[in-house]
C-alpha positions in Angstrom: 55.0 124.0 189.2 55.4 122.7 185.7 58.0 125.3 185.1 59.9 124.4 188.2 60.0 120.7 187.4 61.3 121.6 183.9 64.0 123.7 185.2 65.1 120.8 187.7 65.1 118.4 184.7 66.9 120.2 182.5 69.7 121.4 185.3 70.0 117.3 185.9 70.5 116.9 182.5 73.0 119.3 182.4 75.3 118.0 185.3 75.2 114.7 183.2 76.6 116.4 180.4 79.2 118.3 182.3 80.1 114.8 183.7 80.5 113.3 180.2 82.7 116.2 179.2 85.0 116.2 182.4 85.6 112.3 181.7 87.3 113.3 178.7 89.9 115.5 181.2 90.4 112.7 183.6 89.3 109.2 184.6 89.8 109.1 188.2 87.0 109.0 190.8 86.7 108.7 194.7 89.5 106.6 196.6 88.5 102.8 196.8 89.3 103.2 200.4 86.9 102.3 202.8 84.6 105.2 203.3 84.0 104.4 206.9 87.5 103.8 208.0 88.4 104.5 211.6 87.3 108.2 212.1 87.9 108.8 215.6 84.8 110.9 216.6 83.2 111.1 213.5 79.3 110.7 213.7 77.2 109.9 210.8 75.7 108.1 208.0 77.0 106.9 204.5 74.4 105.6 202.1 75.2 104.2 198.4 72.3 104.5 196.1 73.6 103.5 192.5 76.4 105.9 191.5 75.5 108.5 194.2 77.0 108.8 197.8 75.4 110.6 200.5 77.4 111.2 203.8 75.8 112.9 206.5 77.8 114.3 209.7 75.6 114.7 212.6 78.1 115.1 215.2 82.1 114.7 216.3 84.8 115.1 214.0 87.9 112.9 212.7 90.3 115.2 214.1 88.2 115.1 217.6 89.4 118.9 218.1 90.4 122.3 216.1 93.0 122.6 213.6 96.0 125.6 213.7 97.7 127.3 211.2 101.0 128.9 212.1 102.6 131.4 209.7 106.2 130.6 208.7 107.0 133.1 205.9 105.2 136.2 204.4 105.6 137.9 201.1 104.8 141.6 200.2 105.9 143.2 203.5 108.9 145.0 201.7 111.3 143.8 204.3 113.7 142.1 201.7 113.8 144.7 199.5 112.1 145.9 195.9 111.2 142.2 195.2 109.2 141.8 198.1 106.8 144.2 196.8 103.5 142.9 195.1 101.1 144.9 192.9 98.0 142.8 192.5 97.8 138.9 193.1 95.8 137.0 190.9 97.1 133.7 191.2 99.3 131.3 193.5 100.7 127.8 193.0 103.8 126.2 194.4 106.1 123.0 194.0 107.8 121.1 196.9 110.1 124.1 197.5 109.0 127.1 195.4 105.8 129.6 195.3 104.6 130.9 192.3 102.7 134.4 192.4 101.0 136.1 189.4 101.2 139.7 189.8 98.8 141.5 187.6 100.1 144.9 187.7 103.7 143.9 186.9 102.7 141.4 184.2 105.0 139.0 185.6 105.2 135.8 187.8 107.4 135.9 191.0 109.1 133.1 192.3 110.2 132.7 195.7 111.6 130.0 198.0 109.6 128.7 200.9 111.4 131.2 203.1 109.9 134.0 201.0 113.3 135.1 199.4 113.0 136.2 195.8 114.5 133.9 193.1 113.4 135.2 189.6 110.7 136.7 187.4 108.9 134.8 184.6 107.9 137.2 182.1 107.3 140.4 181.6 104.9 143.1 180.3 104.7 142.9 176.5 103.5 141.6 173.4 106.5 139.6 172.3 107.0 136.0 172.6 107.4 135.3 176.3 105.9 138.6 177.4 102.5 139.1 179.1 99.8 141.8 178.8 96.8 140.9 180.9 97.5 137.7 182.4 94.5 136.4 185.3 95.6 133.2 186.2 98.5 130.3 186.6 98.8 126.8 187.0 101.8 124.0 187.1 101.5 121.3 184.6 102.7 118.3 187.2 103.3 115.9 184.0 105.1 118.1 181.8 106.9 120.4 184.6 105.4 123.4 182.9 104.3 126.7 184.6 100.8 127.9 182.3 99.7 131.7 182.3 96.4 132.7 180.8 95.9 136.0 179.4 92.4 137.6 179.6 90.4 138.0 176.3 90.3 134.7 174.6 92.2 132.4 176.6 95.5 132.4 175.3 97.8 130.5 177.5 101.7 130.9 177.9 103.9 127.8 178.7 107.3 128.2 180.5 109.7 125.6 182.0 109.6 126.2 185.9 113.1 127.7 185.4 111.3 130.4 183.4 112.7 129.4 179.7 109.7 130.6 177.3 108.1 127.5 175.5 105.3 128.6 173.4 101.8 130.2 173.3 98.7 128.2 172.5 95.5 130.6 171.8 92.6 128.1 172.3 89.3 129.7 170.7 86.7 130.1 173.9 83.5 130.6 172.6 81.7 133.5 173.9 84.9 134.6 175.5 84.9 137.6 173.4 82.1 139.1 175.3 82.7 137.6 178.7 85.4 137.8 181.7 87.8 135.4 183.3 87.6 133.8 186.5 90.7 133.9 188.6 91.1 130.1 188.3 93.2 127.8 186.0 93.2 124.2 187.3 95.8 121.5 185.8 94.7 118.1 186.9 97.0 115.8 188.1 96.9 113.9 184.7 98.1 117.5 183.2 94.9 118.3 181.5 93.9 121.8 181.8 90.0 122.8 183.1 89.6 126.6 182.5 86.4 128.4 183.8 85.2 131.6 182.1 82.0 133.5 181.9 80.1 135.1 179.3 76.8 137.3 179.2 74.1 137.9 176.3 71.7 140.6 176.6 68.1 139.7 178.2 66.1 142.9 178.4 63.4 141.0 180.1 65.2 140.2 183.1 65.9 142.0 186.1 69.7 142.6 185.3 69.0 143.1 181.3 71.6 140.4 180.7 72.1 136.8 181.8 75.6 135.5 183.0 76.7 132.0 181.8 79.7 130.2 183.4 81.4 127.8 180.9 84.0 125.4 181.7 86.5 124.8 179.1 88.7 121.4 179.1 91.8 121.7 177.1 94.4 119.4 176.2 98.1 119.7 176.0 98.3 120.9 172.4 95.8 123.8 173.3 92.7 122.4 171.6 89.7 122.9 173.4 88.2 119.4 173.6 84.5 121.0 174.7 82.7 123.3 176.7 79.9 123.1 179.2 77.6 125.5 181.1 77.9 124.8 184.9 75.0 123.6 186.4 72.1 126.0 187.2 70.4 125.9 190.7 66.5 126.8 190.8 66.5 129.4 193.6 65.4 132.5 194.0 68.1 135.3 193.1 69.2 137.1 196.3 70.4 140.1 193.7 69.4 144.2 194.4 69.5 146.4 191.2 69.6 150.3 190.8 69.2 151.8 187.2 72.3 153.7 186.9 71.5 157.7 186.1 74.9 159.0 186.5 75.3 163.1 185.7 78.6 161.9 183.6 76.3 159.9 181.5 78.7 157.3 181.8 77.2 154.0 182.0 74.0 155.5 182.2 70.9 153.3 181.4 73.0 150.2 182.7 71.9 148.2 185.8 73.9 148.1 189.1 73.9 144.5 190.9 74.1 144.0 194.2 74.0 141.3 196.5 71.4 140.8 199.3 73.6 141.1 202.3 74.1 137.3 203.5 72.0 136.1 201.0 72.9 132.6 199.9 74.7 132.4 196.3 75.8 129.5 194.4 79.5 128.4 195.0 82.0 126.2 193.0 85.2 125.1 192.2 87.2 122.3 190.6 89.2 119.4 192.3 92.7 118.5 191.5 91.2 115.3 190.0 88.9 117.2 187.7 85.9 116.9 189.6 83.2 119.6 190.1 82.4 120.6 193.5 79.3 122.7 193.7 76.6 123.7 196.0 74.1 126.2 196.9 74.5 128.0 200.5 70.9 128.3 201.4 71.6 124.7 203.1 74.5 123.1 204.6 74.8 120.6 201.4 77.1 120.4 198.6 78.1 117.8 195.9 80.6 116.7 194.0 80.7 115.2 190.5 83.4 112.9 189.2 84.6 112.6 185.8 83.6 108.7 186.0 80.0 109.7 186.8 80.3 109.0 190.4 78.4 111.5 192.8 79.1 112.2 196.3 76.7 114.4 198.3 78.3 116.0 201.6 75.7 117.4 204.4 76.5 118.4 207.7 73.9 118.8 210.7 74.8 121.5 212.9 73.5 125.3 214.0 73.3 128.0 211.8 74.9 131.5 212.6 72.5 134.4 213.2 72.3 137.6 211.6 72.2 140.3 214.7 69.7 143.0 214.8 72.1 145.5 214.6 74.5 143.9 211.9 71.2 143.7 209.8 70.3 147.2 210.3 74.1 148.2 209.4 74.1 146.0 206.0 70.7 147.8 205.1 72.3 151.2 205.4 75.2 150.2 203.7 73.4 149.2 200.7 71.4 151.9 200.6 74.5 154.3 200.8 75.7 152.4 198.0 73.0 152.3 195.6 71.7 155.6 195.7 75.0 157.0 194.0 73.9 155.3 191.2 69.7 155.7 191.4 68.7 158.6 193.6 65.5 157.8 195.3 66.5 153.9 194.9 64.3 151.7 197.1 64.5 148.2 198.0 63.6 146.0 195.1 64.5 142.4 196.2 64.5 139.8 199.0 65.0 140.6 202.3 68.2 140.1 204.3 68.2 136.9 205.8 67.9 135.8 209.5 70.9 133.8 209.2 74.4 133.8 207.6 74.6 131.2 204.2 76.6 127.9 205.4 79.4 128.8 203.4 80.8 131.4 200.8 83.4 129.1 199.1 84.4 125.3 198.8 88.3 125.1 198.0 89.5 121.6 196.9 93.1 120.8 198.1 96.1 118.5 196.5 95.7 116.2 199.4 91.8 115.3 198.6 90.4 117.5 201.3 87.6 120.2 200.8 87.9 123.3 202.9 84.6 125.0 203.0 84.7 128.8 204.0 81.9 129.6 206.7 81.0 133.2 207.8 80.5 133.7 211.6 78.8 136.2 213.9 79.5 139.7 213.2 80.9 142.2 215.3 81.3 146.2 215.3 84.1 148.2 213.9 85.8 150.2 216.7 86.0 154.2 215.9 83.9 153.7 212.7 82.9 156.8 210.8 80.1 157.0 208.3 81.8 157.1 204.8 81.8 160.2 202.4 80.8 158.5 199.1 79.7 155.1 198.0 83.3 153.5 197.4 83.8 154.0 201.2 80.6 152.3 201.7 82.0 149.1 200.0 85.5 149.2 201.6 84.6 150.2 205.0 81.3 148.5 206.6 80.5 149.3 210.0 80.5 145.6 210.8 82.7 142.9 210.1 82.5 139.2 210.4 84.6 136.4 211.3 85.4 133.3 209.2 86.3 129.8 209.9 87.0 126.4 207.7 85.0 123.5 208.2 87.3 120.7 206.6 86.0 117.3 205.0 87.8 114.4 203.6 86.9 114.3 199.7 86.9 110.5 199.5 84.7 109.7 202.4 82.9 112.8 203.2 83.9 112.7 206.6 83.9 115.9 208.6 87.7 116.4 209.6 87.5 119.3 211.7 87.6 123.1 212.0 90.2 125.5 211.9 90.6 129.6 211.9 91.2 131.6 208.9 94.2 133.7 208.7 94.1 137.4 209.5 92.8 139.4 206.4 92.5 136.1 204.2 91.2 136.6 200.8 89.5 133.9 199.3 90.3 134.9 195.5 92.8 133.6 194.2 92.3 130.0 195.7 95.0 129.4 198.2 97.3 126.6 197.5 97.2 123.7 200.3 98.9 120.5 200.1 99.7 118.0 203.4 100.5 120.7 206.0 101.3 123.8 203.7 98.7 126.2 203.3 99.6 129.4 201.2 97.3 132.2 200.5 96.7 135.9 199.8 95.8 138.2 202.6 95.3 141.8 203.1 96.7 144.1 205.7 94.8 147.4 207.5 96.2 149.5 204.8 95.1 147.0 201.8 98.5 145.7 201.0 98.3 142.3 199.5 100.7 140.1 201.3 101.0 136.3 200.4 101.5 133.8 203.4 102.5 130.6 204.2 101.3 128.3 207.2 101.7 125.1 208.3 98.8 123.0 209.6 98.8 121.7 212.8 96.6 119.2 213.8 95.1 118.3 217.5 97.0 115.2 218.9 
């Protein structure tokens, strides 16, 4: 009990430190509008205690119905020629009339109009000025009208005008980045300050994995100076992770540890709002929080029924795990928590530019028609016997009210994060052949 209390105290202290760091980036907090303004059919409570607002939805919704996404353009179908072919999309951003797509394979940022017609490319592969080697994230600076492209390995950032003119490269020194890897996210706040997530790891032989991951947020000013860095808050919970000791005949990576998430196990989820707020939660309960730069905190909860993991779905997921892990460690046995009876409450929380939070929720599973057992572990990874549908629960960030629900586009991929503003929804999808397609949708709300 003492250890648990200390870990909780430590986590709370890190939360407060994170708020202090983000305060350097932006100074805005929740909207001052009445949190209980006319909310149609929304039912719930809003309780303010000190700097914390707790909003619980007990029923109904502001929209009083489901929203719909109507597709209006697709990029990557090759119907418009060679410029309509995407390699691997690592980032999406947009202005009022242009879509910017970071293509890692081609080391360039492709620019299209809202109808999907190619306008130009920004940057190309190479080591010189204005050239890209391993771009991993993009963001648009709304204050200066610049496009920022982040490189892997240390976090150097290139700046271009939105018309493609190269300006400069700023190489911030990210502590620990030399031994880590990047997240496909670069958030430029409305005030033009860059918040850069990164993860690093250190050896820890006494742990199950043999190492410890640490997510770090770097706040960087317009001159490329790292203002400060801070690990993300840590939750005190069981790790839903399985491990295998790698014993491959080729001896490549032999002696290392292969981790595998427990199917349907809850995980920590986080993102960064366009106002610089940290949105974070642990999906074992329908609850998440928003930590604002000015020290305010909003906790959002919703009362609803969990989604069950069906019996055959659980059995299939277990077979899949064994098919993967025994490739790395023959005779592997289950060595972690069992598969839960219900799905995690959410798998991602996506802030949009209009002050909403899009909570990605997994639905009931269904078997794949004409599925055949894969020949190797890669097939087990890519072609599961069961799949699950998803949908979005959407919340108003300022009031915490539940707005309503809408379906997820076919083949939707949550990484990189979609660009959502007003009734515009631009995201990455994947078709049945694995081809990546960026699609633009229009949000239609119930009347």
